[in-house]
N, CA, C and O atoms as a MOPAC input file, in Angstrom:
PM7 MOZYME 1SCF
protein

 N     41.08400 1   -20.68500 1   -14.20700 1
 C     41.35300 1   -22.40900 1   -13.97400 1
 C     42.35400 1   -22.72500 1   -14.95500 1
 O     42.51100 1   -22.32800 1   -16.11000 1
 N     43.18100 1   -23.76300 1   -14.02500 1
 C     44.25900 1   -24.59900 1   -14.87700 1
 C     43.93100 1   -26.36600 1   -14.58600 1
 O     43.37700 1   -26.98300 1   -13.67600 1
 N     44.56600 1   -26.73700 1   -15.81700 1
 C     44.12200 1   -28.22100 1   -15.69600 1
 C     45.46700 1   -28.72800 1   -15.25600 1
 O     46.46800 1   -28.34100 1   -15.86000 1
 N     45.57700 1   -29.65800 1   -14.13500 1
 C     47.02900 1   -30.24500 1   -14.05100 1
 C     46.70900 1   -31.50000 1   -14.41000 1
 O     45.74400 1   -32.17800 1   -14.05700 1
 N     47.92500 1   -31.85100 1   -15.41400 1
 C     48.00000 1   -33.44400 1   -15.21400 1
 C     49.11800 1   -33.97600 1   -14.68600 1
 O     50.11600 1   -33.33300 1   -15.01200 1
 N     49.33700 1   -34.91000 1   -13.99000 1
 C     50.48600 1   -35.73100 1   -13.19200 1
 C     50.70600 1   -37.18700 1   -13.74100 1
 O     49.80100 1   -38.01800 1   -13.81000 1
 N     52.13800 1   -37.42700 1   -14.16200 1
 C     52.35100 1   -38.46000 1   -14.40800 1
 C     53.36000 1   -39.32200 1   -13.78600 1
 O     53.95900 1   -38.79600 1   -12.84800 1
 N     53.69800 1   -40.55900 1   -14.09700 1
 C     54.40400 1   -41.35300 1   -13.31400 1
 C     55.41900 1   -41.82500 1   -14.17600 1
 O     55.15500 1   -42.42200 1   -15.21900 1
 N     56.76700 1   -41.54400 1   -13.72200 1
 C     57.95700 1   -42.37100 1   -14.93000 1
 C     58.55900 1   -43.55400 1   -14.18000 1
 O     58.65000 1   -43.68900 1   -12.95900 1
 N     58.96600 1   -44.41900 1   -15.18200 1
 C     59.52200 1   -45.84600 1   -14.87900 1
 C     60.69800 1   -45.79600 1   -15.54400 1
 O     60.62800 1   -45.20500 1   -16.62100 1
 N     61.93700 1   -46.30300 1   -15.19300 1
 C     62.71200 1   -46.72500 1   -16.00300 1
 C     63.21800 1   -48.43300 1   -16.19800 1
 O     63.02000 1   -49.23900 1   -15.28900 1
 N     63.79000 1   -48.77400 1   -17.31600 1
 C     63.86100 1   -49.98600 1   -17.11200 1
 C     65.36000 1   -50.47800 1   -16.37700 1
 O     66.39800 1   -50.09400 1   -16.91500 1
 N     65.42400 1   -51.22300 1   -15.29800 1
 C     66.62000 1   -51.32400 1   -14.78500 1
 C     67.44400 1   -52.66900 1   -15.04300 1
 O     68.53100 1   -52.87400 1   -14.50200 1
 N     66.79100 1   -53.61800 1   -15.97000 1
 C     67.24800 1   -54.70200 1   -16.22600 1
 C     68.18800 1   -54.80100 1   -17.24300 1
 O     68.06600 1   -53.99000 1   -18.16000 1
 N     69.21300 1   -55.70500 1   -17.30600 1
 C     70.10200 1   -56.11600 1   -18.21400 1
 C     70.23100 1   -57.27400 1   -18.52100 1
 O     69.76700 1   -58.12900 1   -17.76700 1
 N     70.77300 1   -57.57800 1   -19.49200 1
 C     70.89900 1   -58.79800 1   -19.95200 1
 C     72.67700 1   -59.14200 1   -19.74300 1
 O     73.61800 1   -58.38100 1   -19.51600 1
 N     72.61700 1   -60.41800 1   -19.90800 1
 C     74.29600 1   -60.80200 1   -20.13000 1
 C     75.22200 1   -59.92200 1   -20.52900 1
 O     76.11800 1   -59.43600 1   -19.83900 1
 N     74.90500 1   -59.66300 1   -22.03900 1
 C     75.54200 1   -59.29200 1   -23.22600 1
 C     75.37400 1   -57.64900 1   -22.90300 1
 O     75.77100 1   -56.88000 1   -23.77800 1
 N     74.83000 1   -57.12300 1   -21.74500 1
 C     74.77700 1   -55.80800 1   -21.49800 1
 C     73.52900 1   -54.88000 1   -22.25300 1
 O     73.30300 1   -53.68400 1   -22.06900 1
 N     73.02800 1   -55.53500 1   -22.87700 1
 C     71.69700 1   -55.04900 1   -23.80800 1
 C     70.50700 1   -54.75100 1   -22.43900 1
 O     70.64800 1   -55.28000 1   -21.33700 1
 N     69.55300 1   -53.97400 1   -22.72900 1
 C     68.76600 1   -53.64300 1   -21.75800 1
 C     67.58900 1   -54.97900 1   -21.75800 1
 O     67.14800 1   -55.45500 1   -22.80400 1
 N     67.27700 1   -55.35900 1   -20.66800 1
 C     66.40400 1   -56.62200 1   -20.95600 1
 C     64.72800 1   -55.85700 1   -21.35100 1
 O     64.31500 1   -54.79400 1   -20.88800 1
 N     64.11400 1   -56.62700 1   -22.16600 1
 C     62.77100 1   -56.52700 1   -22.28900 1
 C     62.14000 1   -57.54900 1   -22.23200 1
 O     62.75300 1   -58.53100 1   -21.81200 1
 N     60.57600 1   -57.73100 1   -22.65600 1
 C     59.56200 1   -58.77900 1   -22.28000 1
 C     59.78900 1   -58.97600 1   -20.78600 1
 O     59.73700 1   -58.15400 1   -19.87100 1
 N     60.04300 1   -60.22400 1   -20.77700 1
 C     60.06600 1   -61.28700 1   -19.20700 1
 C     61.11300 1   -60.40300 1   -18.40600 1
 O     60.95000 1   -60.09400 1   -17.22500 1
 N     62.19200 1   -60.03500 1   -19.16500 1
 C     63.69500 1   -59.72400 1   -18.73400 1
 C     63.66200 1   -58.23800 1   -17.95300 1
 O     64.65300 1   -57.81300 1   -17.35800 1
 N     62.41800 1   -57.51700 1   -18.02900 1
 C     62.08100 1   -56.41600 1   -17.95300 1
 C     62.34900 1   -56.34600 1   -16.66100 1
 O     62.17700 1   -57.33500 1   -15.94800 1
 N     62.92000 1   -54.89000 1   -16.04500 1
 C     62.61900 1   -54.83000 1   -14.47600 1
 C     62.43800 1   -53.16300 1   -14.30000 1
 O     63.43100 1   -52.43800 1   -14.23000 1
 N     60.86700 1   -52.55500 1   -14.22800 1
 C     60.54900 1   -51.19200 1   -14.43500 1
 C     60.74700 1   -50.73200 1   -12.84000 1
 O     60.22800 1   -51.21100 1   -11.83200 1
 N     61.57900 1   -49.75800 1   -12.96600 1
 C     61.53400 1   -48.79700 1   -11.24300 1
 C     61.01400 1   -47.67900 1   -11.40700 1
 O     61.44300 1   -46.87700 1   -12.23600 1
 N     59.79500 1   -47.40500 1   -10.47800 1
 C     59.23900 1   -46.05800 1   -10.28700 1
 C     60.53700 1   -44.61000 1   -10.13800 1
 O     61.16300 1   -44.41600 1    -9.09600 1
 N     60.64200 1   -44.07100 1   -10.93500 1
 C     61.42600 1   -42.53700 1   -10.71500 1
 C     60.81000 1   -41.39500 1   -10.48800 1
 O     61.36100 1   -40.34100 1   -10.80400 1
 N     59.60800 1   -41.41400 1    -9.92200 1
 C     58.96500 1   -39.90500 1    -9.90100 1
 C     57.91000 1   -39.68900 1   -10.98200 1
 O     57.27000 1   -40.52900 1   -11.61500 1
 N     57.88700 1   -38.33600 1   -11.03700 1
 C     56.95600 1   -38.34100 1   -12.27300 1
 C     57.05900 1   -36.71700 1   -12.69000 1
 O     58.00400 1   -36.08600 1   -12.21900 1
 N     56.03300 1   -35.98200 1   -13.62900 1
 C     55.98200 1   -34.66700 1   -13.95000 1
 C     54.73500 1   -34.04900 1   -13.94500 1
 O     53.77000 1   -34.78100 1   -14.16400 1
 N     54.55100 1   -32.93100 1   -13.75400 1
 C     53.43600 1   -32.33500 1   -13.63500 1
 C     53.28200 1   -31.56900 1   -14.75600 1
 O     54.30800 1   -31.04300 1   -15.18700 1
 N     52.17200 1   -31.35900 1   -15.38300 1
 C     51.97200 1   -30.57400 1   -16.73200 1
 C     50.49300 1   -29.72200 1   -16.30400 1
 O     49.58700 1   -30.04800 1   -15.53600 1
 N     50.65700 1   -28.69300 1   -17.02300 1
 C     49.56500 1   -27.59300 1   -16.70600 1
 C     49.08100 1   -26.83000 1   -18.15000 1
 O     49.86200 1   -26.36500 1   -18.98000 1
 N     47.78700 1   -26.82100 1   -18.22800 1
 C     47.08900 1   -26.42700 1   -19.34400 1
 C     46.32700 1   -25.02200 1   -18.66700 1
 O     45.43700 1   -25.00900 1   -17.81600 1
 N     46.94000 1   -23.94700 1   -19.29200 1
 C     46.28300 1   -22.65200 1   -18.57600 1
 C     45.06200 1   -22.08100 1   -18.70500 1
 O     44.49200 1   -22.79400 1   -19.53100 1
 N     44.42400 1   -21.33300 1   -18.42300 1
 C     43.14700 1   -21.24500 1   -19.03500 1
 C     41.88800 1   -21.93800 1   -19.47600 1
 O     41.13200 1   -21.75800 1   -20.43100 1
 N     41.90700 1   -22.82600 1   -18.43000 1
 C     41.03400 1   -24.05200 1   -18.57300 1
 C     39.54200 1   -23.68100 1   -18.43100 1
 O     39.32000 1   -23.08100 1   -17.38000 1
 N     38.35000 1   -23.90200 1   -19.29300 1
 C     36.95000 1   -23.65900 1   -18.70000 1
 C     36.42800 1   -24.51700 1   -19.21400 1
 O     36.34800 1   -24.61300 1   -20.43900 1
 N     35.88000 1   -25.46600 1   -18.26500 1
 C     34.52800 1   -26.30800 1   -18.31100 1
 C     34.72000 1   -27.26200 1   -16.98500 1
 O     35.42100 1   -26.89300 1   -16.04300 1
 N     34.00000 1   -28.57700 1   -17.00100 1
 C     34.02100 1   -29.19600 1   -15.87600 1
 C     35.02200 1   -30.43500 1   -16.22500 1
 O     36.02200 1   -30.43900 1   -16.94300 1
 N     34.40600 1   -31.50000 1   -15.46400 1
 C     35.01800 1   -32.69300 1   -15.05300 1
 C     35.26800 1   -33.48900 1   -16.38400 1
 O     36.39000 1   -33.90800 1   -16.66900 1
 N     34.11000 1   -33.68900 1   -17.23000 1
 C     33.96000 1   -34.14700 1   -18.66800 1
 C     34.74100 1   -33.72400 1   -19.75500 1
 O     35.34900 1   -34.41900 1   -20.56900 1
 N     34.61800 1   -32.02400 1   -19.64100 1
 C     35.44300 1   -31.62200 1   -20.54900 1
 C     37.32700 1   -31.73100 1   -20.43300 1
 O     38.16500 1   -31.68600 1   -21.33300 1
 N     37.48200 1   -31.87900 1   -18.99800 1
 C     38.91400 1   -32.12800 1   -18.50700 1
 C     39.21200 1   -33.23000 1   -18.96500 1
 O     40.13400 1   -33.11000 1   -19.77200 1
 N     38.77300 1   -34.57000 1   -18.80400 1
 C     38.61900 1   -36.03900 1   -19.25700 1
 C     38.90400 1   -36.12900 1   -20.78800 1
 O     39.61800 1   -36.88600 1   -21.44600 1
 N     38.22400 1   -35.25800 1   -21.06500 1
 C     38.62800 1   -35.24500 1   -22.86700 1
 C     39.70600 1   -34.47500 1   -23.18000 1
 O     40.62200 1   -35.07600 1   -23.74100 1
 N     39.84500 1   -33.37600 1   -22.98700 1
 C     41.44700 1   -32.80200 1   -23.05400 1
 C     42.38300 1   -33.60500 1   -22.67100 1
 O     43.41700 1   -33.71900 1   -23.32900 1
 N     42.15500 1   -34.30800 1   -21.51200 1
 C     43.38300 1   -35.38000 1   -21.18200 1
 C     43.79100 1   -36.13900 1   -22.07600 1
 O     44.94100 1   -36.36700 1   -22.45200 1
 N     42.61500 1   -36.61800 1   -22.49000 1
 C     42.70900 1   -37.84000 1   -23.63400 1
 C     43.13000 1   -37.17800 1   -24.94400 1
 O     43.40100 1   -37.88500 1   -25.91500 1
 N     43.18800 1   -35.97400 1   -25.00200 1
 C     43.37400 1   -35.33600 1   -26.32700 1
 C     45.13900 1   -34.85500 1   -26.64500 1
 O     45.74100 1   -34.81800 1   -27.71800 1
 N     45.67300 1   -34.49200 1   -25.07800 1
 C     47.23100 1   -34.44600 1   -24.97600 1
 C     47.87200 1   -35.36800 1   -24.68200 1
 O     49.04000 1   -35.16100 1   -24.35300 1
 N     47.29600 1   -36.87000 1   -24.69200 1
 C     47.71600 1   -37.91100 1   -24.11000 1
 C     49.14800 1   -38.07500 1   -24.95700 1
 O     50.20200 1   -38.32500 1   -24.37300 1
 N     49.06600 1   -37.91900 1   -26.28400 1
 C     50.16900 1   -38.39200 1   -27.03700 1
 C     51.13400 1   -37.55600 1   -27.00000 1
 O     52.19300 1   -37.92300 1   -27.50800 1
 N     51.05300 1   -36.18300 1   -26.38600 1
 C     52.16600 1   -35.51200 1   -26.10800 1
 C     52.77700 1   -35.42600 1   -24.91700 1
 O     53.70500 1   -34.62100 1   -24.84200 1
 N     52.43900 1   -36.17100 1   -23.78800 1
 C     52.84300 1   -36.44500 1   -22.83100 1
 C     53.28200 1   -38.08000 1   -22.40700 1
 O     54.18800 1   -38.48400 1   -21.67800 1
 N     52.32200 1   -38.76400 1   -23.12600 1
 C     52.66500 1   -40.33600 1   -22.58000 1
 C     54.19500 1   -40.80500 1   -23.79500 1
 O     54.33100 1   -40.45000 1   -24.96600 1
 N     55.02900 1   -41.58800 1   -23.04500 1
 C     55.89800 1   -42.11500 1   -23.86000 1
 C     56.47800 1   -43.41700 1   -23.61500 1
 O     56.52300 1   -43.63800 1   -22.40500 1
 N     57.01200 1   -44.50800 1   -24.43400 1
 C     57.29800 1   -45.78000 1   -23.77400 1
 C     58.34400 1   -46.46700 1   -24.97800 1
 O     58.13800 1   -46.80000 1   -26.14500 1
 N     59.19100 1   -46.49500 1   -24.36300 1
 C     60.18000 1   -47.66800 1   -25.27100 1
 C     60.98900 1   -48.83400 1   -24.37500 1
 O     60.57900 1   -49.28000 1   -23.30300 1
 N     62.22300 1   -49.22600 1   -25.04900 1
 C     62.86700 1   -49.96200 1   -24.28800 1
 C     63.25200 1   -49.78600 1   -22.53600 1
 O     63.28500 1   -50.56500 1   -21.58300 1
 N     63.48000 1   -48.47100 1   -22.70900 1
 C     64.20000 1   -47.71500 1   -21.41500 1
 C     63.31000 1   -47.08700 1   -20.45500 1
 O     63.40100 1   -47.12300 1   -19.22800 1
 N     62.36700 1   -46.45900 1   -21.23100 1
 C     61.89800 1   -45.25500 1   -20.36800 1
 C     60.26300 1   -45.28200 1   -20.55200 1
 O     59.77600 1   -45.49800 1   -21.66200 1
 N     59.43900 1   -45.04300 1   -19.37400 1
 C     58.02300 1   -45.15200 1   -19.91200 1
 C     57.65900 1   -43.89700 1   -18.87800 1
 O     58.04600 1   -43.64600 1   -17.73700 1
 N     56.85900 1   -43.30600 1   -19.67300 1
 C     55.97300 1   -41.97300 1   -18.80400 1
 C     54.25500 1   -42.05000 1   -19.14600 1
 O     53.73500 1   -42.04100 1   -20.26200 1
 N     53.62900 1   -42.12200 1   -17.91300 1
 C     52.10200 1   -42.52100 1   -18.19200 1
 C     51.72900 1   -41.46900 1   -17.42200 1
 O     52.44300 1   -40.95900 1   -16.55800 1
 N     50.17300 1   -40.98900 1   -17.82800 1
 C     49.25000 1   -40.40500 1   -17.03200 1
 C     49.05700 1   -41.01900 1   -15.87600 1
 O     49.16000 1   -42.24400 1   -15.82300 1
 N     48.75100 1   -40.28400 1   -14.78100 1
 C     48.24500 1   -41.25700 1   -13.31600 1
 C     47.09900 1   -40.49600 1   -13.18600 1
 O     46.10700 1   -41.15000 1   -12.86200 1
 N     46.92500 1   -39.20900 1   -13.35500 1
 C     45.72800 1   -38.57100 1   -13.03900 1
 C     45.67500 1   -36.91600 1   -13.34600 1
 O     46.66900 1   -36.42200 1   -13.87900 1
 N     44.61800 1   -36.11900 1   -13.04300 1
 C     44.54200 1   -34.47600 1   -13.59400 1
 C     43.65500 1   -34.23000 1   -12.40600 1
 O     43.12100 1   -35.14300 1   -11.77800 1
 N     43.49500 1   -32.67400 1   -12.06700 1
 C     42.77300 1   -31.95400 1   -11.51200 1
 C     42.59600 1   -30.76100 1   -11.93800 1
 O     43.59800 1   -30.20300 1   -12.38400 1
 N     41.49400 1   -30.12100 1   -11.93700 1
 C     41.30700 1   -28.82200 1   -12.19100 1
 C     41.44600 1   -27.83900 1   -10.98300 1
 O     40.82200 1   -27.85700 1    -9.92200 1
 N     42.31400 1   -27.06800 1   -11.36000 1
 C     42.60500 1   -26.29100 1    -9.93000 1
 C     42.66100 1   -24.55100 1   -10.21600 1
 O     42.38900 1   -24.14400 1   -11.34500 1
 N     42.94600 1   -23.80300 1    -9.37300 1
 C     42.88700 1   -22.35900 1    -9.05400 1
 C     44.22600 1   -22.03100 1   -10.17800 1
 O     45.15100 1   -22.74400 1   -10.56600 1
 N     43.87200 1   -20.74300 1   -10.45200 1
 C     45.17500 1   -20.02400 1   -11.28400 1
 C     46.57800 1   -19.98900 1   -10.56800 1
 O     47.66600 1   -19.89300 1   -11.13600 1
 N     46.36300 1   -20.07900 1    -9.29600 1
 C     47.30700 1   -19.57500 1    -8.67600 1
 C     48.19300 1   -20.83800 1    -7.76800 1
 O     49.12800 1   -20.86300 1    -6.96800 1
 N     47.43000 1   -21.66200 1    -8.31900 1
 C     48.07100 1   -23.27100 1    -7.74200 1
 C     49.40100 1   -23.35400 1    -7.86200 1
 O     49.81200 1   -22.99300 1    -8.96400 1
 N     50.33700 1   -23.76400 1    -6.97800 1
 C     51.30000 1   -24.47100 1    -7.18800 1
 C     51.56000 1   -26.22700 1    -6.80300 1
 O     51.07900 1   -26.82900 1    -5.84300 1
 N     52.21200 1   -26.62700 1    -7.57700 1
 C     52.58300 1   -28.00600 1    -7.55300 1
 C     53.20200 1   -28.27100 1    -5.93800 1
 O     53.61400 1   -27.33900 1    -5.24700 1
 N     53.18600 1   -29.51200 1    -5.54300 1
 C     54.40700 1   -29.72400 1    -4.39400 1
 C     55.88000 1   -29.29300 1    -4.46300 1
 O     56.55300 1   -28.57400 1    -3.72400 1
 N     56.10900 1   -29.84300 1    -5.38700 1
 C     57.60400 1   -29.25800 1    -6.07100 1
 C     57.89900 1   -27.83200 1    -6.38400 1
 O     59.02700 1   -27.37100 1    -6.20700 1
 N     56.85000 1   -27.08200 1    -6.87500 1
 C     56.98400 1   -25.68800 1    -6.99700 1
 C     57.05100 1   -25.14200 1    -5.61200 1
 O     58.03200 1   -24.48200 1    -5.26900 1
 N     56.08300 1   -25.37500 1    -4.81400 1
 C     55.76200 1   -25.13600 1    -3.48100 1
 C     57.37700 1   -25.43300 1    -2.78800 1
 O     57.87600 1   -24.50500 1    -2.15100 1
 N     57.98500 1   -26.44900 1    -2.90100 1
 C     59.11100 1   -27.15700 1    -2.14800 1
 C     60.37700 1   -26.13400 1    -2.69500 1
 O     61.20300 1   -25.66800 1    -1.91000 1
 N     60.39000 1   -25.90900 1    -3.91600 1
 C     61.42300 1   -24.37400 1    -4.59000 1
 C     61.42300 1   -23.66000 1    -3.61500 1
 O     62.32900 1   -23.68400 1    -2.78100 1
 N     60.26600 1   -22.79500 1    -3.54300 1
 C     59.73000 1   -21.21500 1    -3.07800 1
 C     60.31500 1   -21.67500 1    -1.43500 1
 O     60.96800 1   -20.76700 1    -0.92100 1
 N     60.21000 1   -22.59300 1    -0.80300 1
 C     60.61000 1   -23.04300 1     0.67500 1
 C     61.70600 1   -22.95800 1     0.77200 1
 O     62.17300 1   -22.13900 1     1.56300 1
 N     62.49100 1   -23.73800 1     0.03600 1
 C     63.81800 1   -24.16400 1     0.03600 1
 C     65.09000 1   -23.30000 1    -0.42100 1
 O     66.13100 1   -23.02100 1     0.17300 1
 N     64.50600 1   -22.90900 1    -1.98900 1
 C     65.28200 1   -21.95500 1    -2.97800 1
 C     64.96400 1   -20.49600 1    -2.70100 1
 O     65.87600 1   -19.67900 1    -2.57300 1
 N     63.41200 1   -20.08200 1    -2.58600 1
 C     63.07700 1   -18.90300 1    -2.53100 1
 C     62.63900 1   -18.31000 1    -3.85100 1
 O     62.25500 1   -17.14000 1    -3.86900 1
 N     62.67500 1   -19.14300 1    -5.12800 1
 C     62.20000 1   -19.26500 1    -5.95300 1
 C     61.70000 1   -20.23200 1    -6.84700 1
 O     62.02600 1   -21.32800 1    -6.39200 1
 N     60.98500 1   -20.38400 1    -8.03300 1
 C     60.71900 1   -21.48600 1    -8.63500 1
 C     61.76600 1   -21.23700 1   -10.07100 1
 O     61.68700 1   -20.28900 1   -10.85300 1
 N     62.76300 1   -22.41700 1   -10.13000 1
 C     63.27600 1   -22.59400 1   -10.95500 1
 C     62.87600 1   -23.45000 1   -12.15100 1
 O     63.14000 1   -23.14300 1   -13.31300 1
 N     62.25200 1   -24.49300 1   -11.79600 1
 C     61.84100 1   -25.57800 1   -12.52400 1
 C     60.42600 1   -25.52800 1   -12.23100 1
 O     59.96800 1   -26.02000 1   -11.20000 1
 N     59.59500 1   -24.85000 1   -13.25800 1
 C     58.09400 1   -25.18400 1   -12.72800 1
 C     57.11400 1   -26.21300 1   -13.73400 1
 O     57.43800 1   -26.72200 1   -14.80700 1
 N     56.28600 1   -26.28700 1   -13.26500 1
 C     55.33200 1   -27.42300 1   -14.13700 1
 C     55.49700 1   -27.02500 1   -16.02800 1
 O     55.62900 1   -25.93100 1   -16.57700 1
 N     55.42700 1   -28.25400 1   -16.54700 1
 C     55.31300 1   -27.64700 1   -17.80900 1
 C     54.08000 1   -27.44500 1   -18.17300 1
 O     53.07800 1   -27.99100 1   -17.71200 1
 N     54.17600 1   -26.34200 1   -19.33800 1
 C     53.01700 1   -26.01500 1   -19.81600 1
 C     52.73500 1   -26.49300 1   -21.07300 1
 O     53.60000 1   -26.31300 1   -21.93100 1
 N     51.71600 1   -27.06300 1   -21.37900 1
 C     51.25600 1   -27.46500 1   -22.50700 1
 C     50.47600 1   -26.11500 1   -23.51400 1
 O     49.55700 1   -25.39100 1   -23.13100 1
 N     51.06400 1   -26.07900 1   -24.66000 1
 C     50.30100 1   -25.26000 1   -25.13900 1
 C     48.99900 1   -25.77500 1   -26.23400 1
 O     49.02100 1   -26.83200 1   -26.86500 1
 N     48.13600 1   -24.98000 1   -26.26600 1
 C     46.80300 1   -25.68700 1   -27.30900 1
 C     46.64500 1   -25.17100 1   -28.47000 1
 O     46.57800 1   -23.94400 1   -28.54900 1
 N     46.55900 1   -25.88100 1   -29.50600 1
 C     46.47100 1   -25.20500 1   -30.91700 1
 C     45.36700 1   -24.46200 1   -31.08200 1
 O     45.17100 1   -23.87400 1   -32.14500 1

């Protein structure tokens, strides 16, 4: 099995009059898609998966004045599972050039 972790990415589109990026109340966060992360050879159930997601959260999520990436969900999937983006690449390009990002566990 694999553990699939899905994120949402936001970019700050607000700019102040002086050209600097807007922060605080001046921020305007626009959703820009997201990423898929895979942890291979997952063994366990929902409880172990939730704990593992929390354990790798700091390796995935990030936030600054310009960019934010947050985990929005996770699922336990079969070893041969392909993300929607991987399936689209196969359908339209015939190969997967940009696979889901694999997280290595220590």
